[in-house]
C-alpha positions in Angstrom: 21.5 6.4 -11.3 19.9 2.8 -11.4 16.4 2.2 -9.3 16.0 -0.4 -7.3 13.6 -2.8 -9.7 15.3 -2.8 -13.1 18.4 -1.1 -15.2 16.2 1.9 -16.0 17.9 5.1 -15.4 15.7 8.4 -14.7 15.4 10.8 -17.4 17.1 14.5 -16.7 13.7 15.8 -16.6 13.2 13.3 -13.9 16.2 14.4 -11.8 15.7 17.7 -12.3 11.8 17.5 -11.0 13.2 15.5 -8.0 15.9 18.1 -7.4 13.7 21.0 -7.6 10.9 19.4 -5.4 13.8 18.6 -2.5 15.0 22.1 -2.9 12.0 24.3 -3.1 10.5 21.9 -0.1 13.9 22.5 2.0 13.8 25.2 5.1 16.0 27.3 3.3 13.8 28.1 0.2 11.4 29.0 3.0 14.0 31.3 4.5 14.9 33.0 0.6 11.5 33.4 0.0 10.6 35.0 3.3 13.9 37.2 2.6 12.7 38.0 -1.0 9.0 39.1 0.3 11.0 41.7 3.1 13.6 42.9 1.1 10.3 43.7 -1.7 8.8 45.3 1.3 11.2 47.4 2.4 12.1 48.8 -0.9 8.5 50.4 -1.1 9.5 53.7 0.0 12.1 53.6 -2.4 10.0 53.0 -5.8 7.0 55.3 -3.9 5.0 51.9 -4.2 4.5 52.3 -7.5 2.4 50.3 -9.9 6.0 48.9 -11.0 7.0 48.3 -7.6 4.1 46.2 -7.0 3.7 44.0 -10.5 7.2 42.7 -9.5 5.8 40.7 -6.7 2.7 40.0 -8.4 4.4 38.2 -12.1 6.9 36.7 -9.7 4.7 34.8 -7.4 2.2 34.3 -9.9 5.4 32.8 -12.7 6.3 31.1 -9.2 2.6 29.5 -8.5 1.9 28.5 -11.5 5.0 26.2 -12.0 5.1 24.9 -8.6 1.1 23.4 -8.9 2.6 21.3 -11.6 5.6 20.3 -10.0 3.6 19.6 -6.9 1.5 17.7 -8.7 3.9 15.3 -10.5 5.5 14.6 -6.9 1.8 13.9 -5.2 1.5 11.2 -8.4 4.5 9.9 -7.7 4.3 9.3 -4.2 0.5 7.9 -4.7 1.8 5.4 -7.4 4.6 4.2 -5.0 2.2 4.0 -1.9 -0.5 2.1 -3.5 2.2 -0.5 -5.3 3.7 -0.6 -0.9 0.0 -1.0 0.4 -0.4 -3.8 -3.4 2.5 -5.6 -2.4 1.3 -5.7 1.3 -1.9 -7.6 0.5 -0.7 -9.6 -2.2 1.9 -10.9 0.8 -0.6 -11.0 3.6 -2.2 -14.5 3.7 -5.7 -13.6 5.4 -5.8 -9.9 2.8 -8.4 -10.4 0.1 -6.4 -9.9 -2.9 -9.7 -8.0 -4.5 -8.3 -4.9 -3.2 -5.1 -4.9 -5.1 -5.5 -2.0 -7.1 -8.6 -0.9 -5.8 -7.6 2.7 -6.8 -8.7 2.4 -10.6 -12.0 1.4 -9.7 -15.9 3.6 -10.0 -15.5 5.5 -7.0 -19.4 4.2 -6.4 -17.7 0.8 -6.1 -14.9 2.3 -3.3 -18.4 3.5 -1.3 -20.0 0.2 -0.9 -16.4 -2.0 0.0 -16.0 1.4 2.8 -19.8 0.7 3.7 -18.7 -2.8 4.2 -15.5 -2.0 6.1 -17.5 0.2 8.6 -19.8 -2.7 9.4 -17.2 -4.8 9.8 -15.4 -2.3 12.3 -18.7 -2.4 14.3 -18.9 -6.5 14.4 -15.3 -6.5 15.1 -15.9 -4.6 18.2 -19.0 -6.8 19.7 -15.8 -9.8 19.6 -13.8 -10.6 22.4 -10.4 -9.8 21.0 -9.6 -6.2 19.4 -6.5 -8.0 18.2 -8.4 -10.1 15.2 -8.7 -9.0 12.2 -10.5 -10.2 9.2 -10.2 -10.1 5.3 -13.4 -9.6 3.4 -13.7 -13.1 2.4 -12.7 -14.3 5.8 -15.6 -11.7 7.6 -17.6 -12.9 4.7 -17.0 -16.8 5.4 -17.9 -16.3 9.6 -20.8 -14.3 8.4 -21.9 -17.5 6.7 -21.1 -19.3 9.7 -22.7 -17.3 12.2 -26.1 -17.5 10.0 -26.0 -21.1 9.8 -25.1 -21.3 13.5 -28.5 -19.2 14.8 -30.4 -20.9 11.8 -29.3 -24.1 14.0 -29.8 -23.2 17.3 -33.4 -21.7 16.1 -34.3 -24.9 14.9 -33.0 -26.8 17.7 -35.6 -24.4 20.1 -38.1 -25.0 17.8 -38.0 -29.0 18.1 -37.7 -28.5 21.8 -40.7 -26.6 21.9 -42.6 -28.9 19.9 
């Protein structure tokens, strides 16, 4: 099985993980698990609700949960990486996007919060503009901000000259 970006093949363990993830996330898997719990509950009177009867469901669910945690984490890591790569491609390909945002998931959380505050501020600025369709990159917003500051200074200077 070739992937689209090269000649490398998926390892057997990756193929297995993908298939198990697909199967366990299906409606059929849920129905089977639900049926097993119903069957287990129905056999309670037969086994007189013994400790062994309880141990069967406890052990089974513990083992399955333990394995599923790792399987889910692997799937989430892979999906997260794929999403980040797609977003990086969009940022890199867009003429007005700031390339500084590429690989941003690997910077410290404190830096992410600074950028988040910046975008929050940018959002407030955008709401005051005439067109909500207009968007800005970090670089473009900085340039526009400098232009606005320059315009404000020019207007203040002109007003001062008129007063004198």
